[in-house]
N, C-alpha and C positions, 0 to 999 in steps of 0.2 A: 149131884146131877142125876144119879140113878142110872140104871141100865137103859141104853138107847137102842142098840142094835139087837135085832132078833136072832134066833138060831141060824137063820139062813142069810141074814144080812141083806135082805132084798130091797127092791126099789121103794117099797112102802117105808122101810126104816130110813132110807136116805132122805126122802121128802119130808117125813116127820121131823127128822133131825135138822133139816134145813130151816123149817119153820121155827123149831125150838131155838136155833141160833139167834134169830131176831129178838125173841123174848128175853134171852139171856143178856143180849146187849142192852136192851131197854132197862133191864133190872140191874145193870152194871155188875153182873156176875162174871167177871172177865177170866178168872182162872178156869171156871167150868167151860166158858166159851172156847178158850184155847184148847182144852182137852177135846172138846167136841169137833173143832176144826181138824184136829189130827185124824179123827175117825172119818170125817167127811172126805178129806183128801186121800185117805188110804183106800176107801171103798167107793167113792163117788164116781170115779171115771167109768165104772161099769154101767152107770145109769144116765150119765150126761156127758157130753164131750169134755175131755180133760182140760181143754183150753177154751171152753165156751163161756157164755155169760154167767151161768149159774155157778160154775167153779170159780169164775172171777170174783163173785160175791163171797165165796168161801175164803178165798185168799184175802179179801178185804177184811172179813171177820178176824182172820189171823193177825193182820197188821194192827187192827184196832186193839185186840187183846194184848199183844206184845207192848204196844205203846202205853196203854193204860196201866200195865203191870210194871212200867219203868224199864222195860227191856228194849230200849231204843236201838242199840247196835244190832240186835237180832232182827228187829223189824226192818232195818235198813238192808241187811244182808238178804233177807227173804224177798224184799221188794226188788232188789237188783236181779235176783235169779228169775223171778216169775215175770217181771216186766218184759225182759227180752223175749221170753217164750210167747207172751201174749201179743207182742208187737209183730211177731212173725206168723201168728195164727189167723187164718181167714175167717174163722167162726167166732172170734173174740168179741165182736160187737162193741159194747160200750165199756168193756173191762179196763182198757188202757186208761181212759179218763178217770174211771172210778178208783183205780189203784193209785194213780198220780195224786188225785185229790185226797185220798185217805192218807197216803204217806206224807203229803203236805201238812195235813192236820196233826199227824204225830210229831213231825218236826216242829211245828208251831207251838205245840204244848210243851215241848222240850226246850224251847227258847232259841231254836235255830231258824230265825225268821228269813234270812237271806236264801238258803236252799229251799225253804218252804215256798217262798214267793216264786222261785224258778219253776217249781213243780206246778203251782197253781196257774202260772202263765201258760204252760203247756196244756194243762187241763182245760183252761179257758178257750184256747184255740180249738181243741177237740169239741168242747161244749157248743161253741158258736156254730160249728158245722153240723153237729149231730144231736145234741141234747135238747131238752125242753127249755123254754125261756126261763122258767123258774129256777132250774139248775144253773143256768148262766148267770142270773142275777145273784144267786147264792154265792157262786164263785167270786164274782166281782166284789161283793160285799166283804168277803174274806180278805181279798187283796187290799181293799180299802182299810180294813182293820190292821193289816200289816203296816200300811203306810202311816196310819195313825200312831201305832206303837213305835215306829221309827222317828216320829216327829216330822214327817213329811206332810205337813198339814195342807199345803196348797194343792198337792197332788191328790190327797184324799178328798179334799173339798170338791174339786172338779169331778172326780169319779162319783161321789155321792150325789152331787147335783144331777149328773146325767142319769144315775139310777132312779132318782126320784121322778124325773120326767118320763122315763121308760115304764116305771111301775104304774103310772097313771093311765097308760093306754094299753098295757100288755094284756093279752088274752090268757089269763091264768085263773085258777080257782080263787075265790075271795079269801079263803082261809090262808092260802099261800101269800096273797097280796098283803093281808093284814100283818102276817108275821114278818115279812121282809120290810114292809114300811116301818114297823116298830123298830126293827134292827137298824135301818138306815137313819132314822130320826135320832136314835140314841147316839150313833157315831157322829152325826152332825153337831150335836151338843158338845161332844168331846173335842172335835176339831175347833169349834169356835172358842171354847175355853183355852185351848192351846195357843190360839192366835190372840187371846185376850179381847175377844169380841164378846164381852160378857152380856151386854144387853141383848144381842141377837141370840146368844146361847140360852139365856133364860127364856126368851120367847119360844124358841124351838123346844126347849126342855118341857114346857107346859104341854105342847102337842105330843112330845115323845112319851111322857108319862101317861097321858090319856090314851094314846094308841096302844101302849103296852098293856094297860089295864083292860082295855077292850078286847085285846087278843088273848092274853094269858091269865086274866084275873089279877086281883091284888096279890102282891108278894111274889110275883114271878121273877125269874132271874134277870131278864132283860129290863123289866120295869124297875127292879131294884137299882141296876146300874144307871138307868136314866134318871131316877130320883136323886142319886148321889151326884151325877153330873150337873143336874139343875142346881143342887145346893152349892156346888162349886161356883157356878155363875152368880148366885145370890151373894156369896162372900165377895166376889170381885166387884159387885155393885154396891158393897157396903151394907147390904141387908142381912147382917150377920144373925139376927134373931130368927128370921125366917129360915135361913140356912140351917140353924141349929134344930129347928122344929122338923125340917125334912129329914135330917140325919137321925134324930131321935125316933121318928117313925120306923125307919129301917132298923136301927139298932135294937129297939124294943120289941118289934113285931115280925121282922122279916129275915133276920140273920142269926145264926147260932155262933156265938163268939167262941165256943169251945170246939167247933168242928173245923179240922184242919183245911178242909176244902174251901172254907170261906176266908182264909187268911189274906188272900190277895185283895178281895173286896173290902175286908176290914182295914187293910192298909190305906186304901183310897178313902174310905168312909172316915176313919179317924184323922186322916190328913185334913180333910175338909172341915171336920168338927174342930180340930185344933186351930185352924185358921180363923174360924168363926169366933172362938174364945179369945184369940189374940186381938181381933178387931174390938171385941167387947171389953178388953183390958182385964180379962180373967186369966192372968198370966200363968199362975201355977197350974191351973186346970189345963190350959193350952199345952204347956210343956209335958204334963203327964200323958195326955192323949197322943201327942206327937211322938213321944218316946215309944209308946205302944205301937204306933203306926210304923215307925222305923223297924221295930222288932218283928212285926207281922211281915213287912216287906222283905227283910233279910231272910226270914225263915222260909217264905213261900216263893219269892221271886228272885232273890239274890241281892247282895249289897249294891251291885252296880246297875240294877234295873232302873229304868226311868221313873217308875212309880215309887220305888224306894228313895231315889234321889229327890223326888218332889217332896216326900215326907221329910227328908233331911233338911231341905231348904226351908220348909215351913217351920221346922224345929229351930233352925238357926235364927229365923226371924222372931220366933217366940222368945227364945233365950235372950236375944238382944233387947227385945222390948221389956223383958223383966229386969235386965241389967244385973250388975254384980260381977266381981272379979272371977268367981268360979265359973260363971256362965261364959265369960270371954275365953277362958282356956278351953272349955268344952266345945265352944263354937269352932275354934281352930282345929281341934282334933276331929270333930265330925266332918268338917269340910275336907280335911286332908284325906280321910278315909274315903269319902264320897268320890273325890276326884280320882284317887288311885284306882278304886274299883270300877268306876264308870269308864275310865279310859282303857282299862284292861279288858273290858267286856265286849260283847257283840254290838252294843249300842253306843259305841264311843263317839259317833257322829251326831247323837241326839242333842237337840237344843238344851235339854236340862243338864247334860254333861258340861256344856259350855257355860251355863248359868252357874253351876257349882264351881267351875274353875274360876270364874270372875269373882264370886263371893269369897273364895279361898284367897285370891290375891288381895281383896279388900281387907279380909281379916288379918292378913299378915302386915298390911300397910297401916291399919288403923292405929296400933300402939305408937308407931312413929309419928303419925299425924297428931295424935293426942299429946304426945310429948312436945311436939313443935308448938302446939297451942299453948303450952305452959311456958314457952320461951319468951324472952323480951319481945315486945311488940315491934314489928318492922315499920318502916316509914309508910305513911298512908298510901303513897302512890303505888308501892308494891302490893299492898293489900287489895287494891281495887282492880288490878289488872286481871283480865279474864284467865281462867284456868289455873290460878294459883291455889284455889281451895277445892279439895275433892268433894264431889257430890255423891253421897251414899245412896240416894234414891233413884238416880237415873242411869246407873251403870249396868243394870241387868236387862236382859232381853226377854225374860219370861215372867218373873215375879218381882214385885216391888215391895220393900219392907215398910215404906211410908213412915219411917221413923223421923 
């Protein structure tokens, strides 16, 4: 970082360092940013109120740094101390909202969605009273993302529809409107995929990709997510070759498979690609991609995360489609692990955990059913009564294996 403070440590040094902090955050140089916040907190009170908005921003930089460096407990402890001080300070301005929102972001990245949503809800109440309309929409879109992650699709859908209506009439800069519209459209595609409204998801996906490209250019992060989400809708519609093309565009030109930061997106991308290969009956390729998707998910998100569970369910479907005794044993093992990890994690109420549980029950029951199928034929009247034969395609609430 180099020497920041001059011999006298004067006001000029403070304000120059304050501006430097923003650049360090933009460049993701978080270790240097953390060291700089220590200097700003040690010397800054001489030049700006200790509990004023500028120092509130310095505390924000500290929370961001600690969170990005994986020091979540330290971030939480720092937040608890400074929040109470700013709540009691008459000159704090917008600092309380900023600190709550920042700590919520840290918790969200660490997988603590429940506490994060509580902080975002408090920040949203502050924002509606004091902040700009764009900040309020940003907060609500983050809350919608938490609802999506939790599988609360109906809640997220209502919130996103309301945000769409407000964005159309809100008096904000067009650059802000374009960015928020792209974000909301992408999440609407994910919601409709989760509800298996694939035709609507694909239609919204076209608009989402176009909005993202218009705002951030080709290869942007939100646009990449929107393209993958549209590909998922295409698979759901049986348009597997088009879905493969979309995935290939991302895989070949927009994502670094060796960069750990992309592991979560790779999990989703390879899950969609594996589903497309399953529909195309390219079973070995499907299994290979889906095994890689599960590995990506376990490494970056955790074995019980819904996105990892989605990859597991897709892998189970691919292995069943391929057939073979070895696949049957592996299916049972995969589902047992998925259910155990999903039920033990923070997303135990997610629909995909329920889907994994149902598939596990089916996998355990299937050998018995197949053995019964080899037994002497029962009288015809018993065979035609409803409910005597299990249906493997209609038991799931999320994905169907169509076998």
